[in-house]
C-alpha positions as CSV (number, residue, x, y, z in Angstrom):
1,M,81.4,120.3,54.1
2,S,82.2,121.8,57.5
3,L,85.3,120.6,59.3
4,L,84.1,121.9,62.6
5,A,81.2,121.5,65.0
6,E,78.5,124.1,64.4
7,S,79.1,125.6,67.9
8,V,82.9,126.0,67.3
9,S,82.3,127.5,63.9
10,G,80.0,130.0,65.6
11,Y,82.7,130.7,68.2
12,L,85.2,131.5,65.5
13,E,82.8,134.0,63.9
14,N,82.4,135.7,67.3
15,A,85.9,135.3,68.5
16,S,87.0,137.2,71.6
17,W,87.5,140.9,70.9
18,I,90.4,140.8,73.4
19,R,92.4,138.4,71.3
20,R,91.3,140.1,68.1
21,M,92.7,143.5,69.2
22,F,95.8,141.8,70.6
23,E,96.5,140.3,67.2
24,A,95.9,143.7,65.5
25,G,98.5,145.1,67.8
26,G,101.0,142.7,66.6
27,Q,100.5,143.9,63.0
28,L,100.7,147.5,64.1
29,K,103.9,146.9,66.0
30,A,105.5,145.2,63.0
31,R,104.6,148.2,60.9
32,Y,105.4,151.1,63.2
33,G,107.6,149.6,65.9
34,A,106.5,148.4,69.3
35,E,107.4,151.7,70.9
36,N,105.0,153.5,68.7
37,V,102.0,151.3,69.5
38,Y,100.0,151.7,72.8
39,D,98.5,148.4,73.6
40,F,95.9,148.3,76.3
41,S,94.1,145.2,74.9
42,L,95.2,142.3,77.0
43,G,95.3,141.8,80.7
44,N,98.7,140.2,80.5
45,P,100.6,141.4,83.6
46,D,104.0,142.8,82.7
47,L,105.5,143.1,86.2
48,P,108.2,140.6,87.0
49,A,107.3,137.7,89.3
50,P,108.3,138.1,93.0
51,A,111.7,136.9,94.0
52,A,110.0,133.9,95.8
53,V,109.0,132.5,92.4
54,G,112.6,132.3,91.3
55,E,113.6,130.8,94.6
56,G,110.9,128.1,94.3
57,L,112.1,127.3,90.8
58,R,115.7,127.0,92.0
59,R,114.7,124.7,94.8
60,F,112.7,122.5,92.5
61,A,115.6,122.4,90.0
62,E,117.8,120.9,92.6
63,H,115.6,117.8,92.7
64,A,114.5,117.8,89.0
65,G,116.7,114.9,88.2
66,E,115.2,112.6,90.7
67,P,112.8,109.8,89.7
68,F,109.2,110.9,89.3
69,A,110.1,114.6,89.8
70,F,107.7,115.3,87.0
71,G,105.4,112.3,87.6
72,Y,101.8,112.0,88.2
73,M,100.3,112.9,91.5
74,P,96.7,112.7,92.9
75,N,94.3,114.5,90.5
76,A,93.6,117.2,93.0
77,G,97.3,118.1,93.4
78,F,100.1,117.2,95.8
79,P,98.7,116.8,99.3
80,W,101.5,119.0,100.8
81,A,100.7,121.7,98.2
82,R,97.0,121.6,99.1
83,E,97.7,121.7,102.8
84,Q,99.9,124.8,102.4
85,L,97.3,126.5,100.1
86,A,94.5,125.7,102.6
87,A,96.4,127.4,105.4
88,H,97.1,130.4,103.2
89,L,93.5,130.7,102.1
90,S,92.2,130.3,105.7
91,K,93.8,133.6,106.6
92,E,92.8,135.3,103.4
93,Q,89.2,134.2,103.3
94,G,88.5,134.3,107.1
95,V,87.5,130.6,107.4
96,D,89.1,127.4,108.5
97,L,90.0,125.4,105.5
98,E,91.7,122.0,105.3
99,A,93.6,120.4,102.5
100,N,90.5,118.4,101.5
101,D,88.6,121.7,101.0
102,V,90.8,122.9,98.1
103,L,91.6,121.5,94.7
104,L,94.5,122.6,92.6
105,T,93.7,123.1,88.9
106,C,95.1,124.2,85.6
107,G,94.5,127.8,86.1
108,A,91.2,129.4,87.1
109,A,89.8,128.5,83.7
110,G,90.5,124.8,84.5
111,G,88.9,125.2,87.9
112,L,85.8,126.8,86.4
113,N,85.4,124.1,83.9
114,A,85.9,121.3,86.4
115,F,83.3,122.9,88.7
116,L,80.7,123.5,86.0
117,R,81.1,120.0,84.7
118,A,80.5,118.7,88.3
119,V,77.3,120.7,89.0
120,I,75.6,121.7,85.7
121,N,73.1,119.4,84.0
122,P,72.3,119.9,80.3
123,G,69.8,122.6,79.8
124,E,70.6,124.4,83.1
125,K,72.0,127.9,83.3
126,M,74.6,130.1,85.0
127,L,73.8,133.7,85.7
128,T,76.4,136.5,85.9
129,F,76.3,140.3,85.8
130,A,77.2,142.2,82.6
131,P,79.6,143.4,81.6
132,Y,81.5,140.0,82.0
133,F,84.5,138.1,80.8
134,V,83.2,136.6,77.5
135,E,84.7,133.1,78.0
136,Y,82.3,132.4,80.9
137,G,79.7,131.6,78.2
138,F,82.0,129.2,76.5
139,Y,82.9,127.4,79.7
140,V,79.3,126.7,80.7
141,A,78.4,125.7,77.1
142,N,81.2,123.1,77.3
143,H,79.0,121.2,79.7
144,G,75.6,121.6,78.1
145,G,74.5,124.7,80.0
146,S,74.0,128.3,79.0
147,L,75.0,131.7,80.3
148,Q,72.4,134.4,81.0
149,A,73.8,137.8,81.7
150,V,72.0,140.2,84.0
151,M,72.8,143.9,83.5
152,S,74.5,145.5,86.4
153,R,73.4,148.9,87.6
154,P,74.1,151.5,84.9
155,G,76.9,153.9,85.7
156,T,78.1,152.3,88.9
157,F,78.2,148.7,87.6
158,E,77.1,147.5,91.1
159,P,75.2,144.2,91.1
160,D,71.5,144.6,90.5
161,L,70.0,142.1,92.9
162,D,66.4,142.9,91.9
163,A,67.2,142.0,88.3
164,L,69.1,138.9,89.3
165,E,66.1,137.7,91.4
166,E,63.8,138.1,88.4
167,A,66.2,136.1,86.3
168,I,66.6,133.1,88.7
169,D,64.3,130.2,87.9
170,E,64.2,126.4,88.4
171,K,66.9,126.0,85.7
172,T,69.4,128.2,87.5
173,R,72.2,126.2,88.9
174,V,75.1,128.7,89.3
175,V,75.5,132.4,89.9
176,L,79.0,133.7,89.1
177,I,80.5,137.0,90.4
178,N,83.8,138.5,89.7
179,S,85.2,141.0,92.2
180,P,87.4,143.0,91.8
181,H,85.8,143.1,88.4
182,N,87.0,142.7,84.9
183,P,86.4,144.9,82.9
184,T,85.0,147.7,85.2
185,G,87.3,147.6,88.2
186,V,84.3,147.6,90.6
187,V,84.6,145.8,94.0
188,Y,81.4,144.5,95.4
189,S,80.6,145.7,98.9
190,R,80.1,143.5,101.9
191,K,76.4,144.6,102.0
192,A,75.9,143.6,98.3
193,V,77.6,140.2,98.8
194,T,75.7,139.4,102.0
195,S,72.4,140.3,100.3
196,L,73.3,138.1,97.4
197,C,74.0,135.2,99.6
198,R,70.7,135.6,101.4
199,L,68.9,135.8,98.1
200,L,70.5,132.5,96.9
201,E,69.7,130.8,100.2
202,N,66.0,131.6,99.7
203,K,66.0,130.6,96.0
204,S,67.8,127.3,96.8
205,E,65.1,126.5,99.3
206,Q,62.4,127.6,96.9
207,Y,63.6,125.4,94.0
208,G,64.8,122.5,96.1
209,H,68.3,122.4,94.8
210,P,71.5,124.3,95.5
211,I,72.2,127.4,93.5
212,W,75.9,127.6,93.7
213,L,77.8,130.9,94.0
214,I,81.2,131.1,92.3
215,A,83.4,134.0,93.3
216,D,86.0,134.3,90.5
217,E,88.9,136.2,92.3
218,P,92.1,136.5,90.4
219,Y,92.3,140.2,91.2
220,R,91.5,139.9,95.0
221,F,95.1,141.1,95.8
222,L,94.7,144.3,93.7
223,T,92.5,147.0,95.3
224,Y,93.1,150.7,95.9
225,D,92.4,153.2,98.7
226,G,91.9,150.4,101.3
227,V,88.9,148.9,99.7
228,E,87.8,145.5,101.2
229,V,87.0,142.4,99.2
230,P,84.6,140.4,101.3
231,S,84.8,136.7,101.3
232,V,81.8,134.6,100.2
233,L,82.9,131.4,102.0
234,P,81.8,132.3,105.5
235,L,78.4,133.6,104.2
236,Y,76.9,130.8,102.2
237,Q,77.2,127.0,102.3
238,Y,77.0,126.7,98.5
239,A,79.8,129.2,97.8
240,V,83.1,128.4,96.2
241,V,86.1,130.6,95.4
242,I,87.9,129.9,92.1
243,S,91.1,131.8,91.4
244,S,94.7,131.5,90.2
245,F,98.1,133.0,90.7
246,S,98.2,134.5,87.2
247,K,97.9,138.1,88.3
248,N,99.3,138.4,91.8
249,L,102.4,136.4,91.0
250,S,102.6,137.3,87.2
251,L,102.3,133.7,86.3
252,P,99.5,133.6,83.6
253,G,101.4,131.1,81.4
254,E,102.1,128.6,84.2
255,R,98.4,127.7,84.6
256,V,98.1,127.1,88.3
257,G,94.8,127.8,90.0
258,Y,92.4,126.4,92.6
259,V,88.9,125.8,93.8
260,A,88.1,126.4,97.5
261,V,84.9,125.1,99.0
262,S,83.0,126.7,101.9
263,P,83.5,124.8,105.1
264,K,79.8,125.5,105.9
265,L,78.9,122.9,103.3
266,A,78.0,119.7,105.2
267,D,78.7,117.2,102.3
268,R,81.7,119.0,100.8
269,A,83.6,115.7,100.7
270,R,81.2,114.5,97.9
271,L,81.6,117.8,96.0
272,M,85.4,117.5,96.3
273,A,85.2,113.9,95.0
274,G,83.2,115.1,92.0
275,L,85.6,118.0,91.3
276,T,88.6,115.7,91.5
277,L,86.9,113.4,89.0
278,T,86.0,116.1,86.6
279,N,89.5,117.6,86.9
280,R,90.8,114.3,85.5
281,I,88.2,113.4,82.9
282,L,88.2,116.8,81.3
283,G,91.8,116.0,80.3
284,F,93.6,118.2,82.9
285,V,94.5,115.1,84.8
286,N,96.4,117.1,87.5
287,P,97.7,120.6,88.0
288,P,101.3,121.4,86.8
289,V,104.1,120.0,88.9
290,V,106.3,123.0,88.5
291,G,103.4,125.4,89.2
292,Q,102.7,123.7,92.5
293,H,106.3,124.1,93.7
294,I,106.3,127.7,92.6
295,M,103.0,128.3,94.4
296,A,104.2,126.8,97.7
297,A,107.3,128.9,97.7
298,A,105.5,132.1,96.8
299,L,102.4,132.0,99.0
300,G,102.1,135.3,100.8
301,S,104.2,137.1,98.1
302,Q,102.9,139.2,95.3
303,V,104.0,141.8,92.7
304,D,104.4,145.4,93.7
305,V,100.9,146.8,93.7
306,E,102.1,150.3,94.1
307,V,103.2,150.2,90.5
308,Y,99.6,149.5,89.5
309,A,98.4,152.3,91.7
310,R,100.7,154.8,89.9
311,R,99.6,153.5,86.5
312,R,96.0,153.9,87.6
313,Q,96.6,157.5,88.5
314,A,98.4,158.1,85.2
315,M,95.6,156.6,83.2
316,A,93.0,158.6,85.1
317,E,94.9,161.8,84.3
318,V,95.2,161.0,80.6
319,L,91.5,160.2,80.2
320,T,90.4,163.2,82.3
321,D,92.6,165.6,80.3
322,A,91.2,164.2,77.0
323,G,87.6,164.6,78.2
324,Y,86.5,161.0,78.7
325,S,83.8,160.0,81.2
326,F,84.7,157.1,83.4
327,Q,84.4,155.6,86.9
328,M,87.7,155.3,88.8
329,P,88.4,151.5,89.3
330,A,88.5,150.4,92.9
331,G,90.4,147.2,92.0
332,A,92.0,145.2,89.2
333,F,93.9,146.9,86.4
334,Y,91.2,148.0,84.0
335,F,89.3,151.2,83.1
336,F,85.9,151.0,81.4
337,P,85.2,154.5,80.0
338,Q,82.1,155.5,78.0
339,A,82.8,155.4,74.3
340,P,82.4,158.9,72.8
341,G,79.5,158.9,70.3
342,G,78.1,155.7,71.9
343,D,79.4,153.3,69.3
344,D,82.1,151.4,71.1
345,V,83.3,149.3,68.1
346,A,83.5,152.4,65.9
347,F,85.4,154.3,68.5
348,V,87.8,151.5,69.2
349,N,88.5,151.4,65.5
350,R,89.1,155.2,65.6
351,L,91.7,154.6,68.4
352,V,93.5,152.1,66.2
353,E,94.1,154.9,63.8
354,E,96.0,156.5,66.6
355,R,97.9,153.2,67.2
356,V,96.0,152.9,70.6
357,L,94.5,149.4,71.2
358,A,91.5,148.9,73.4
359,V,88.6,146.4,73.6
360,P,85.0,147.4,72.8
361,G,82.5,146.9,75.6
362,S,80.4,144.8,73.2
363,G,83.0,142.1,73.7
364,F,81.9,142.0,77.4
365,G,78.2,142.2,76.8
366,C,78.0,145.9,77.4
367,P,78.0,148.1,74.3
368,G,78.7,151.8,74.7
369,Y,82.0,151.4,76.7
370,F,85.5,150.2,76.0
371,R,88.1,148.5,78.2
372,L,91.7,149.6,78.8
373,A,94.1,147.3,80.6
374,F,96.8,149.4,82.3
375,C,99.2,146.5,83.0
376,V,101.7,148.3,80.9
377,D,104.6,150.6,81.6
378,E,103.6,154.1,82.8
379,S,105.5,155.5,79.8
380,V,103.1,153.7,77.4
381,I,100.1,155.4,79.2
382,R,101.7,158.8,79.1
383,N,102.8,158.5,75.4
384,A,99.3,157.5,74.4
385,A,97.8,160.7,75.7
386,E,97.9,162.6,72.4
387,G,96.2,159.7,70.6
388,F,93.5,159.4,73.2
389,A,92.9,163.2,72.9
390,R,92.8,163.2,69.1
391,A,90.4,160.2,69.0
392,Y,88.1,161.8,71.5
393,A,88.1,165.2,69.7
394,A,87.4,163.6,66.3
395,V,84.3,161.8,67.6
396,A,83.0,164.0,70.3
397,G,83.6,167.2,68.2
398,K,81.2,166.1,65.5
């Protein structure tokens, strides 16, 4: 007799490789000591939050004893918090947003689920480019839809718009892009994003219903060498940005995110009404009280991105010296090298023998590669060099 729904039982059998490797790391650290394990498995930012976060907490604490300090508020978040967020995003995204164009959520994951619940009918699908964050599939399945991955261009991991066009049909309701990209570090060019928006305009007209474009942007703040992250909001009426403050403010556990709707959408008030409803009925009810106060105090602040730039350079040097083939990430804090020998799972297991933790590309729908999260101290990257080199020599030398 099964205790669980069949779908959840299946999820357990195919649990996230990211979490699996993270848990393996805990066992290795208990056995060898944390300083002797080199954990690149989880995108858990280690940099301290900016000073503005602490200031926001102190300010809130001064009023925490007042009635309703932790009480309910409108399901979309405090009006004053939405107003401040809209002003901030207007500058960031290059559009004029008002408070009623943004919804505060329980992290980007909460925002994605609220949005998909609002627009996906059972049997419809969401498209995204592989490799991709595996939980996208779970999110759309939560609401009766399915995820279809379209392989990005080999080697460069740029979006393959020809392949996407072939995959779009009358059941397509959403296309999701993630730029800067997890796990490859690719940043989609303005030309690619503009062409994608034109394609979706044509397909929406062809099929007689909106094909929504979600831009999942938690790494927007983190690019290198002056690379631009173009905004989708001015380009397409059915575009939304869904993001969080998990990475730029080092607040992944606080769970505060948002949905921002394109001001080009004529009937966006109806969409926002639907999102506000789904934010409530999915059980989120409203975004965290403390998180909204932190967000308001810290808008415009971020962690020191130069630290990530130095780590990126260190990881590139370690991988190059060991002989790995990889594309230098233009954004985010991940490398996605080719797995020597081609078997990413076998190679990641070989790295474990060196007490180096990575995530196989199979966990992102892209076998033959592996992901390294360099949101760790530079000393961890440097100290892992010998392990990377030994693992490469053991496999590539066969």
